[in-house]
N, C-alpha and C positions, 0 to 999 in steps of 0.2 A: 504494502498500498504506500509506502516510503516514495517509493520512486513514482505511482503512479499522483502525490502531491506534488515534487516536485515538480514536473510536465503541468501541471495545473496551473502551479504556480509563476509556470513562467508567460503560461496567457494570461494570467489575470495582469503579468508587468506587461501587455504587450495589447492591453480591454481589448482582449479578444474573449470568445465565450468561453465557459467553465465547464467542461464538460463531468462529473464524476457517477456514475452507473446510471444515464439516461436525465442525470438532473441540469441543466445549465442555468448555468451563476453568472451571468450579465457585468460585468465592473462596470459598478455607476459615480456616482462623483463623490472624490476622493478631495479634500482640501489637505493644504501643504501645512506638512505636522517635520518635527524634525526627528533625528533617528532613535529606534527603539531605545531602551536601558534595561538593565538591570539595579531591582530594589534589594538586589542579594538574601542576605539571612535576617531581614527587616521585616517588620509592619508598619512600612513610611507609602505603600500605594499609596495614599492620599497625597503628599508630597510627590511621588513622580507622577502622577493622572493630574493634578492641578499645578503643577507647573510645565508641563507638557501642554496642556489646554492654554498656556500662560504665552509661551514661544510661539504658537500658535497664533496667537491674537498678538502677538506682536509681525509675525511672517505677514498677518490678514492687513497691519495700517500701514505695509509698505519697505517694511523695513528689513536690512541684509537677516539672514538667523543668528539669532545668538544662546546658547548653551546654560539659563540660568543655573542657580545652583541647589539642588533641592536638600541636600544636607544645611545648609544657612538655613532657610525654614525649621528645620528640624531641631533643631537647636532653637531656634526659639522656642518653640513648641515646649520641649521637656523641660525646658524653665519653668516654663506658665505653667504644666503640668504642675510641677514640683509647687508648684506656687501654691495652686488651686486643690494640690490634696494632701499640704500641710496645714492652711486652714481651714480645710472641715476636719482636719483630725486625724486624716486615713480615713473616712468616709466617703469616698470618690473613688472609681474608675481612674487604677495609674498603670498607664499599658502605654505599646507604642503607637497605636490605633489615634486618628486620627480625623479628621474633616475637610474638604476644599474648602470651606469657608474661612477655617484658621488659619491655610495659609495667605489668602485676602487679609484675615486684621494683621499676620505677621505682618504683608507688605505692607497695611496702613502706617503701624506701625515703627517699624524698623528698614524698612524698601526692599532692596531686592541687588543682589551681588550678582557677578558669572561665575560660573563653576569653577575657575581657573582659580580666583580669587578666592573661595574658599569648598575644597573638595570632599573635606569631612572624612577622608580615609587618607591613607598612606598609599602611596603611588599609586597601582593599579589592582592593589589588594579589591576584593569579596567588600562590599559593605553586610558589616555583623554585628546587633548592636546587644547583642544575647545581655552580654556579662555590663555592657552600658543602662537596660533596666538593671539587673537585676542588682548593682552597686547602687542604684540611685533608690529604687525603692527599699533595701535595705537598708541606708542610711538616715534613707527620707521616714523610715517606720523607726531606730532608736531617734532620731532628735521627737519624733511626735512623744514620744511614750516619756523620756526625760521630765522631771522634773524638775531641771536648771535650763527651762528654755531662751536665750537671746537671740538677736537677730542675724548672727554671725552663720546660720543655716547656710543665708542664701550663697554666701562668699564659696563655701564646701561646694554645693548643686556647681556654680561654676567649675572649679576644679575639676570635680570628678566630668562633667563637658567636656576643658578643655583636653583633660587624659584621653577621652575618646575619641573625638568629633576635631580634638586642637582648638587652638584660640583665634575669638573673631576677628575678622581682618579691619584692620585701624587706616590702612591706604588708600580706602575706595566709599564715599558718600554712597550709600546704599540709596538711601531718599532719592535723591538727586539724580542716579542710575536708572531706579526705576520711572520715574517721572519724566526721564528721556525716552522711554519707550513707550511712554503715553501708557501707562499703568495704570488705573483711578479705580481703585478696589471702590469707589460708588457707584461704578459699570456694572458690575456682576451678585445675580443676584439666587439664590436654589430652590428649586421647586419640586413638591412630591405632591402624593394624594392618596389621602389614605380618610377613611370613614367616623375617625374615633373625634373628628374636629372638623368644628362647622368649614364645608364647601367655599372658597377663595376668601381665608383669613391667611392670618400670617399666625405662626404655633411653635413651640418649641419640642424638636423632635425625638421620644424618647428611644431614643437608641444609647448603647456603653459610650462610644466615642465620644459622644457631643456633650465632653464635660463642660465648652467652653457658652453652652447653650444654648446656643445656634438657631435663630429662629428660620423656618421654610416657608413661603405660600404654599398652600393647597388647595389644588384643584382637581377636577373631576379626569379620571382617571385615561380618556380619552383625549385630554387637553394637554395631558403630557410629551404622550408620541407627537401632538401636534407641535407641541413647543420645540420639541427637536429635530424635527421637520423642515419648519420652518427656517430655523436655523441654519442649516446643512444648506434650504436649498440659497439662504441670505449669507453661506457665507465663514457663517459663523463655527464654529467647534464648540464641542460639550462634554462636559466634566461629569461621569454616570459613576455612583455610589449604591453598592447592590448584591446579590446571594450572587458567590459561586459555588455553592456546594451542593451544588444540584446534579445527579447523574448526566446531566444532558450539557450540561457548558465542559466542553474536551477542548481545554489549551493545546493539547498536546495535538490534537486533530484539526485543531482551527475554526471553531464552529459551536458555537451554543443556544443548543432549541430544546423548549419544555414536553419532552419528549426520555423516556426512559430504555432508549431506546439502546443496544448492548454493539453496534457496528459502531466499525474507525474508521470509517469517512460520512458526511454529509447523505442519509440514506435515501434511496427512492421511498417517494408514495410515504416518509413516514409523520403519523398521526401526532398532535400538539394539542397539548387539557384547551378547551374551552377558557377566556379569562373575563370573568368578570370583577368589578367592583367590591362584589359581597365577596366570592372568593380570595382573592387580592386581601382584603382585611381580615380574612381568617387566616390565611398564612403568616401571616402578619404577627398578628395575634397569639398565637400557637407558636413562634417562634421556626416556622418553617422558610419566614424568608426573615436573615437576620443581614446587617449590615456589615461586610464581610471583605471587600472589595472594592476598588476604585479605578477606570481609567480611563482611554479619551475615545471618545467617538470622534470618528474623521470621515466620515461618507457612508452611503446607502449604498447597495446592490440590490440583485432581485433576480430569483431564479427561471427558469423556462414556466414555471406555473404559475409565474406570479408573484410568489413568495417573498417579501420583502426581507433584508437582513443588515443590520449596522454593522460598518465595518471598523472596529474597534482596536486601537490602541494597546496593551499590554505592557506590562514593568516588569514582567518575569524572564526578560532577557531574548534574545531571535529564538525563539521557544516557537517550534509545530513548521508546517509545512506555508505558512505569509509568515513564515520570520520574522514573532512576536506579537501579528495579529491576529483577529477571527472576526467570525462573521456571527451575529446574534439575529437570533431572529427575532420579529415582532413581539410573536405570542410571549418571549423570557424573556425579554424587555417590559412586557404590560405586566407580567407577573410578579418577577422579584428587582423591578426598579426600584430600590431605595429614596433616590432622589438624583436630581442632576442640577446640575451649578450650570447657569447661561451668561449672555451678555447682555444687559436689558435691552437692548436696541435687537435683540435676538427672540422677542419674544412678541409670539404678533397680536397686533393695536387692538383684538376682538378681547383678548385674555388680560390685555395690561387692560384698558377699561373697567374689570370686570374689579380692581381691586382698589 
């Protein structure tokens, strides 16, 4: 099967029809984006996906390609999460996870820098934050339980971060750098679709990684996909957050469908679950849909049977037949999307007007 997929990859590259078991995937509109990266052994997909999204924003605005530092954002988030965990006396989530709006919040406060100014690792070694997370949490837990508390714990948190990620750069004005590239944090907004809050209102989404209590605009299920389609048609990419624990999510095979197929390719005539707002809500309320992973939607494709897919850039390196990309069906998107982040001008006026 691997040889077949290599052949398919060449066909996609040359914008030809993609044939797999009598199914044709027509290469659709794909927007400009930077090279696929690997988050390594870390839970920082949220930074990689959102930084990739912002790098596409820079390309959309007519600038040359830029490689922003994911770890500069991660470094600030780790400190922010440490503060949150300490002040909540250890009664808060402390992990490597976070969300797209947290990246935007860091840029609003601290700007952004190129990767070469803050790689957050030594040389070309793979990212690994296992020891960093463990050391930070053990230190914070000891400080929280200590009877003699002082504000100097913040100094030690920074020392731990320096040890594992490196000291923050001093030679660059991060805020001026982000402003130069036109990255205005006020331009980005998060959407979701759930029934336990009123539609067309904003609410704080109750998922573990939303430590910063970020708000989402709540829309009808159909509106969520309408926003993504409209954005892609207008030249805007989308940062996606959702569940990737389903059997139909096959990054190694390059697709995500809402089916329990055991086939190692995009199967002919596969049947997907019919998605309703009620079923989607049930999956969320019973933890069958969880906040697992963030990726970057860069385009759309369609197969010969009229089924549509989103072309999605992952951050697990150049995995699978499409070298780090996968194709997500509309049904999978409808059921397993937790939220999306888009430029506010990428939202259809009819939906904007409802808020």
